[in-house]
FIDREN-142960 format. One record per atom (N, C-alpha, C): x, y, z; residue in one letter; atom name; residue number from 1. Coordinates in nm, 3 decimals, padded with zeros to 5 digits. Layout:
<rs>
+---------+---------+---------+------+------+-----+
:      xx :      yy :      zz : type : atom : seq :
+---------+---------+---------+------+------+-----+
:       X :       Y :       Z :    A :   CA : NUM :
...
+---------+---------+---------+------+------+-----+
</rs>
This chain:
<rs>
+---------+---------+---------+------+------+-----+
:      xx :      yy :      zz : type : atom : seq :
+---------+---------+---------+------+------+-----+
:  00.084 : -00.118 :  00.000 :    M :    N :   1 :
:  00.000 :  00.000 :  00.000 :    M :   CA :   1 :
:  00.088 :  00.124 :  00.000 :    M :    C :   1 :
:  00.066 :  00.214 : -00.093 :    H :    N :   2 :
:  00.140 :  00.339 : -00.101 :    H :   CA :   2 :
:  00.060 :  00.450 : -00.034 :    H :    C :   2 :
:  00.127 :  00.528 :  00.049 :    V :    N :   3 :
:  00.059 :  00.638 :  00.117 :    V :   CA :   3 :
:  00.100 :  00.774 :  00.060 :    V :    C :   3 :
:  00.178 :  00.773 : -00.047 :    Y :    N :   4 :
:  00.213 :  00.898 : -00.114 :    Y :   CA :   4 :
:  00.214 :  00.873 : -00.264 :    Y :    C :   4 :
:  00.214 :  00.977 : -00.339 :    G :    N :   5 :
:  00.205 :  00.969 : -00.485 :    G :   CA :   5 :
:  00.077 :  01.035 : -00.532 :    G :    C :   5 :
:  00.060 :  01.050 : -00.660 :    N :    N :   6 :
: -00.058 :  01.115 : -00.717 :    N :   CA :   6 :
: -00.086 :  01.249 : -00.649 :    N :    C :   6 :
:  00.017 :  01.332 : -00.638 :    G :    N :   7 :
:  00.000 :  01.464 : -00.580 :    G :   CA :   7 :
:  00.026 :  01.471 : -00.430 :    G :    C :   7 :
:  00.041 :  01.358 : -00.364 :    I :    N :   8 :
:  00.072 :  01.357 : -00.221 :    I :   CA :   8 :
:  00.223 :  01.338 : -00.208 :    I :    C :   8 :
:  00.294 :  01.436 : -00.149 :    P :    N :   9 :
:  00.441 :  01.427 : -00.143 :    P :   CA :   9 :
:  00.487 :  01.318 : -00.046 :    P :    C :   9 :
:  00.606 :  01.265 : -00.074 :    Q :    N :  10 :
:  00.666 :  01.166 :  00.014 :    Q :   CA :  10 :
:  00.702 :  01.234 :  00.146 :    Q :    C :  10 :
:  00.664 :  01.176 :  00.259 :    P :    N :  11 :
:  00.690 :  01.241 :  00.388 :    P :   CA :  11 :
:  00.838 :  01.239 :  00.424 :    P :    C :  11 :
:  00.878 :  01.338 :  00.503 :    K :    N :  12 :
:  01.013 :  01.344 :  00.558 :    K :   CA :  12 :
:  01.004 :  01.319 :  00.707 :    K :    C :  12 :
:  01.111 :  01.263 :  00.762 :    F :    N :  13 :
:  01.116 :  01.230 :  00.903 :    F :   CA :  13 :
:  01.234 :  01.301 :  00.969 :    F :    C :  13 :
:  01.222 :  01.326 :  01.098 :    H :    N :  14 :
:  01.327 :  01.392 :  01.174 :    H :   CA :  14 :
:  01.377 :  01.296 :  01.281 :    H :    C :  14 :
:  01.508 :  01.276 :  01.288 :    F :    N :  15 :
:  01.572 :  01.191 :  01.388 :    F :   CA :  15 :
:  01.682 :  01.273 :  01.454 :    F :    C :  15 :
:  01.696 :  01.258 :  01.584 :    E :    N :  16 :
:  01.804 :  01.323 :  01.657 :    E :   CA :  16 :
:  01.854 :  01.225 :  01.763 :    E :    C :  16 :
:  01.983 :  01.194 :  01.761 :    F :    N :  17 :
:  02.038 :  01.095 :  01.854 :    F :   CA :  17 :
:  02.188 :  01.111 :  01.862 :    F :    C :  17 :
:  02.247 :  01.041 :  01.958 :    I :    N :  18 :
:  02.393 :  01.038 :  01.974 :    I :   CA :  18 :
:  02.440 :  00.899 :  01.937 :    I :    C :  18 :
:  02.543 :  00.894 :  01.854 :    V :    N :  19 :
:  02.592 :  00.765 :  01.805 :    V :   CA :  19 :
:  02.742 :  00.756 :  01.834 :    V :    C :  19 :
:  02.788 :  00.636 :  01.867 :    D :    N :  20 :
:  02.931 :  00.613 :  01.886 :    D :   CA :  20 :
:  03.002 :  00.609 :  01.752 :    D :    C :  20 :
:  03.127 :  00.646 :  01.753 :    A :    N :  21 :
:  03.206 :  00.646 :  01.629 :    A :   CA :  21 :
:  03.212 :  00.506 :  01.567 :    A :    C :  21 :
:  03.204 :  00.401 :  01.650 :    D :    N :  22 :
:  03.210 :  00.263 :  01.599 :    D :   CA :  22 :
:  03.087 :  00.228 :  01.516 :    D :    C :  22 :
:  02.979 :  00.302 :  01.531 :    D :    N :  23 :
:  02.855 :  00.274 :  01.457 :    D :   CA :  23 :
:  02.849 :  00.349 :  01.324 :    D :    C :  23 :
:  02.957 :  00.415 :  01.288 :    C :    N :  24 :
:  02.963 :  00.492 :  01.163 :    C :   CA :  24 :
:  03.074 :  00.438 :  01.074 :    C :    C :  24 :
:  03.055 :  00.457 :  00.944 :    R :    N :  25 :
:  03.157 :  00.412 :  00.849 :    R :   CA :  25 :
:  03.158 :  00.504 :  00.728 :    R :    C :  25 :
:  03.277 :  00.546 :  00.690 :    V :    N :  26 :
:  03.293 :  00.624 :  00.568 :    V :   CA :  26 :
:  03.287 :  00.528 :  00.451 :    V :    C :  26 :
:  03.214 :  00.566 :  00.347 :    Q :    N :  27 :
:  03.204 :  00.479 :  00.231 :    Q :   CA :  27 :
:  03.192 :  00.563 :  00.104 :    Q :    C :  27 :
:  03.180 :  00.495 : -00.006 :    G :    N :  28 :
:  03.170 :  00.561 : -00.136 :    G :   CA :  28 :
:  03.303 :  00.561 : -00.208 :    G :    C :  28 :
:  03.295 :  00.568 : -00.337 :    K :    N :  29 :
:  03.415 :  00.565 : -00.421 :    K :   CA :  29 :
:  03.514 :  00.675 : -00.383 :    K :    C :  29 :
:  03.460 :  00.792 : -00.349 :    N :    N :  30 :
:  03.544 :  00.906 : -00.314 :    N :   CA :  30 :
:  03.557 :  00.926 : -00.163 :    N :    C :  30 :
:  03.502 :  00.835 : -00.085 :    G :    N :  31 :
:  03.510 :  00.845 :  00.060 :    G :   CA :  31 :
:  03.439 :  00.967 :  00.115 :    G :    C :  31 :
:  03.328 :  01.006 :  00.050 :    N :    N :  32 :
:  03.258 :  01.128 :  00.092 :    N :   CA :  32 :
:  03.115 :  01.102 :  00.138 :    N :    C :  32 :
:  03.084 :  00.977 :  00.173 :    S :    N :  33 :
:  02.953 :  00.942 :  00.226 :    S :   CA :  33 :
:  02.971 :  00.877 :  00.362 :    S :    C :  33 :
:  02.872 :  00.894 :  00.449 :    L :    N :  34 :
:  02.879 :  00.838 :  00.583 :    L :   CA :  34 :
:  02.759 :  00.748 :  00.607 :    L :    C :  34 :
:  02.786 :  00.627 :  00.652 :    K :    N :  35 :
:  02.681 :  00.530 :  00.684 :    K :   CA :  35 :
:  02.675 :  00.518 :  00.836 :    K :    C :  35 :
:  02.554 :  00.533 :  00.892 :    I :    N :  36 :
:  02.534 :  00.530 :  01.036 :    I :   CA :  36 :
:  02.434 :  00.419 :  01.068 :    I :    C :  36 :
:  02.471 :  00.331 :  01.160 :    N :    N :  37 :
:  02.380 :  00.227 :  01.209 :    N :   CA :  37 :
:  02.337 :  00.264 :  01.350 :    N :    C :  37 :
:  02.206 :  00.272 :  01.372 :    Y :    N :  38 :
:  02.154 :  00.311 :  01.503 :    Y :   CA :  38 :
:  02.026 :  00.235 :  01.532 :    Y :    C :  38 :
:  02.032 :  00.150 :  01.633 :    R :    N :  39 :
:  01.916 :  00.074 :  01.680 :    R :   CA :  39 :
:  01.840 :  00.003 :  01.568 :    R :    C :  39 :
:  01.914 : -00.063 :  01.482 :    G :    N :  40 :
:  01.852 : -00.140 :  01.376 :    G :   CA :  40 :
:  01.817 : -00.062 :  01.251 :    G :    C :  40 :
:  01.841 :  00.068 :  01.252 :    L :    N :  41 :
:  01.815 :  00.152 :  01.134 :    L :   CA :  41 :
:  01.948 :  00.192 :  01.072 :    L :    C :  41 :
:  01.949 :  00.205 :  00.941 :    T :    N :  42 :
:  02.069 :  00.249 :  00.871 :    T :   CA :  42 :
:  02.039 :  00.382 :  00.803 :    T :    C :  42 :
:  02.125 :  00.479 :  00.827 :    F :    N :  43 :
:  02.115 :  00.611 :  00.766 :    F :   CA :  43 :
:  02.238 :  00.631 :  00.679 :    F :    C :  43 :
:  02.220 :  00.687 :  00.561 :    V :    N :  44 :
:  02.333 :  00.715 :  00.473 :    V :   CA :  44 :
:  02.325 :  00.860 :  00.429 :    V :    C :  44 :
:  02.432 :  00.933 :  00.452 :    A :    N :  45 :
:  02.445 :  01.070 :  00.403 :    A :   CA :  45 :
:  02.538 :  01.064 :  00.282 :    A :    C :  45 :
:  02.481 :  01.074 :  00.164 :    F :    N :  46 :
:  02.559 :  01.064 :  00.041 :    F :   CA :  46 :
:  02.625 :  01.198 :  00.008 :    F :    C :  46 :
:  02.748 :  01.190 : -00.041 :    R :    N :  47 :
:  02.823 :  01.306 : -00.089 :    R :   CA :  47 :
:  02.815 :  01.424 :  00.009 :    R :    C :  47 :
:  02.861 :  01.399 :  00.133 :    N :    N :  48 :
:  02.858 :  01.501 :  00.237 :    N :   CA :  48 :
:  02.996 :  01.505 :  00.303 :    N :    C :  48 :
:  03.090 :  01.571 :  00.237 :    E :    N :  49 :
:  03.228 :  01.574 :  00.285 :    E :   CA :  49 :
:  03.241 :  01.644 :  00.420 :    E :    C :  49 :
:  03.160 :  01.746 :  00.446 :    D :    N :  50 :
:  03.165 :  01.817 :  00.573 :    D :   CA :  50 :
:  03.132 :  01.722 :  00.688 :    D :    C :  50 :
:  03.028 :  01.642 :  00.674 :    L :    N :  51 :
:  02.989 :  01.547 :  00.777 :    L :   CA :  51 :
:  03.097 :  01.440 :  00.795 :    L :    C :  51 :
:  03.152 :  01.391 :  00.686 :    V :    N :  52 :
:  03.259 :  01.290 :  00.694 :    V :   CA :  52 :
:  03.379 :  01.347 :  00.769 :    V :    C :  52 :
:  03.417 :  01.470 :  00.739 :    N :    N :  53 :
:  03.532 :  01.532 :  00.807 :    N :   CA :  53 :
:  03.506 :  01.550 :  00.956 :    N :    C :  53 :
:  03.386 :  01.594 :  00.993 :    R :    N :  54 :
:  03.353 :  01.609 :  01.136 :    R :   CA :  54 :
:  03.354 :  01.474 :  01.206 :    R :    C :  54 :
:  03.301 :  01.373 :  01.140 :    Y :    N :  55 :
:  03.302 :  01.238 :  01.198 :    Y :   CA :  55 :
:  03.446 :  01.191 :  01.220 :    Y :    C :  55 :
:  03.532 :  01.208 :  01.121 :    Q :    N :  56 :
:  03.670 :  01.160 :  01.133 :    Q :   CA :  56 :
:  03.743 :  01.234 :  01.245 :    Q :    C :  56 :
:  03.720 :  01.364 :  01.260 :    D :    N :  57 :
:  03.783 :  01.439 :  01.369 :    D :   CA :  57 :
:  03.738 :  01.386 :  01.505 :    D :    C :  57 :
:  03.608 :  01.360 :  01.522 :    L :    N :  58 :
:  03.557 :  01.312 :  01.650 :    L :   CA :  58 :
:  03.598 :  01.168 :  01.677 :    L :    C :  58 :
:  03.603 :  01.086 :  01.573 :    S :    N :  59 :
:  03.638 :  00.945 :  01.595 :    S :   CA :  59 :
:  03.784 :  00.931 :  01.637 :    S :    C :  59 :
:  03.870 :  01.020 :  01.590 :    L :    N :  60 :
:  04.010 :  01.016 :  01.632 :    L :   CA :  60 :
:  04.024 :  01.045 :  01.782 :    L :    C :  60 :
:  03.931 :  01.123 :  01.835 :    L :    N :  61 :
:  03.932 :  01.156 :  01.977 :    L :   CA :  61 :
:  03.854 :  01.056 :  02.060 :    L :    C :  61 :
:  03.791 :  00.957 :  01.995 :    G :    N :  62 :
:  03.711 :  00.858 :  02.067 :    G :   CA :  62 :
:  03.582 :  00.914 :  02.122 :    G :    C :  62 :
:  03.528 :  01.014 :  02.056 :    R :    N :  63 :
:  03.406 :  01.079 :  02.103 :    R :   CA :  63 :
:  03.284 :  01.031 :  02.026 :    R :    C :  63 :
:  03.169 :  01.060 :  02.084 :    S :    N :  64 :
:  03.042 :  01.029 :  02.019 :    S :   CA :  64 :
:  03.004 :  01.143 :  01.926 :    S :    C :  64 :
:  02.911 :  01.115 :  01.836 :    L :    N :  65 :
:  02.868 :  01.214 :  01.738 :    L :   CA :  65 :
:  02.719 :  01.240 :  01.756 :    L :    C :  65 :
:  02.683 :  01.367 :  01.777 :    K :    N :  66 :
:  02.542 :  01.403 :  01.783 :    K :   CA :  66 :
:  02.493 :  01.419 :  01.640 :    K :    C :  66 :
:  02.386 :  01.349 :  01.609 :    V :    N :  67 :
:  02.335 :  01.346 :  01.473 :    V :   CA :  67 :
:  02.193 :  01.398 :  01.469 :    V :    C :  67 :
:  02.165 :  01.485 :  01.375 :    E :    N :  68 :
:  02.029 :  01.529 :  01.348 :    E :   CA :  68 :
:  02.005 :  01.507 :  01.199 :    E :    C :  68 :
:  01.904 :  01.428 :  01.170 :    I :    N :  69 :
:  01.878 :  01.390 :  01.032 :    I :   CA :  69 :
:  01.734 :  01.425 :  00.996 :    I :    C :  69 :
:  01.720 :  01.490 :  00.884 :    I :    N :  70 :
:  01.588 :  01.512 :  00.825 :    I :   CA :  70 :
:  01.595 :  01.451 :  00.686 :    I :    C :  70 :
:  01.508 :  01.355 :  00.660 :    G :    N :  71 :
:  01.515 :  01.289 :  00.530 :    G :   CA :  71 :
:  01.395 :  01.200 :  00.506 :    G :    C :  71 :
:  01.402 :  01.130 :  00.398 :    R :    N :  72 :
:  01.293 :  01.040 :  00.363 :    R :   CA :  72 :
:  01.341 :  00.897 :  00.384 :    R :    C :  72 :
:  01.247 :  00.811 :  00.404 :    S :    N :  73 :
:  01.284 :  00.671 :  00.425 :    S :   CA :  73 :
:  01.252 :  00.590 :  00.301 :    S :    C :  73 :
:  01.328 :  00.483 :  00.286 :    Q :    N :  74 :
:  01.299 :  00.389 :  00.178 :    Q :   CA :  74 :
:  01.365 :  00.256 :  00.211 :    Q :    C :  74 :
:  01.316 :  00.152 :  00.152 :    I :    N :  75 :
:  01.373 :  00.020 :  00.171 :    I :   CA :  75 :
:  01.491 :  00.005 :  00.077 :    I :    C :  75 :
:  01.602 : -00.043 :  00.130 :    N :    N :  76 :
:  01.722 : -00.064 :  00.050 :    N :   CA :  76 :
:  01.704 : -00.191 : -00.031 :    N :    C :  76 :
:  01.685 : -00.176 : -00.160 :    E :    N :  77 :
:  01.662 : -00.292 : -00.249 :    E :   CA :  77 :
:  01.781 : -00.313 : -00.340 :    E :    C :  77 :
+---------+---------+---------+------+------+-----+
</rs>
């Protein structure tokens, strides 16, 4: 069952949480995307060098990362 389409926009969701550096991974051909695993959910920030740089700085210090995400959800197929 689809709840969006035909003039109804796809909803966006807001998440805010603190994640350990071990739950994040830099990925992508150019190393400019960040994959975050949190409580069974996977978030991917594609082509976001600023976020990758902030993550790498904090992970070197062994610190956690405060994350605020606004985006749409979809099943990874």
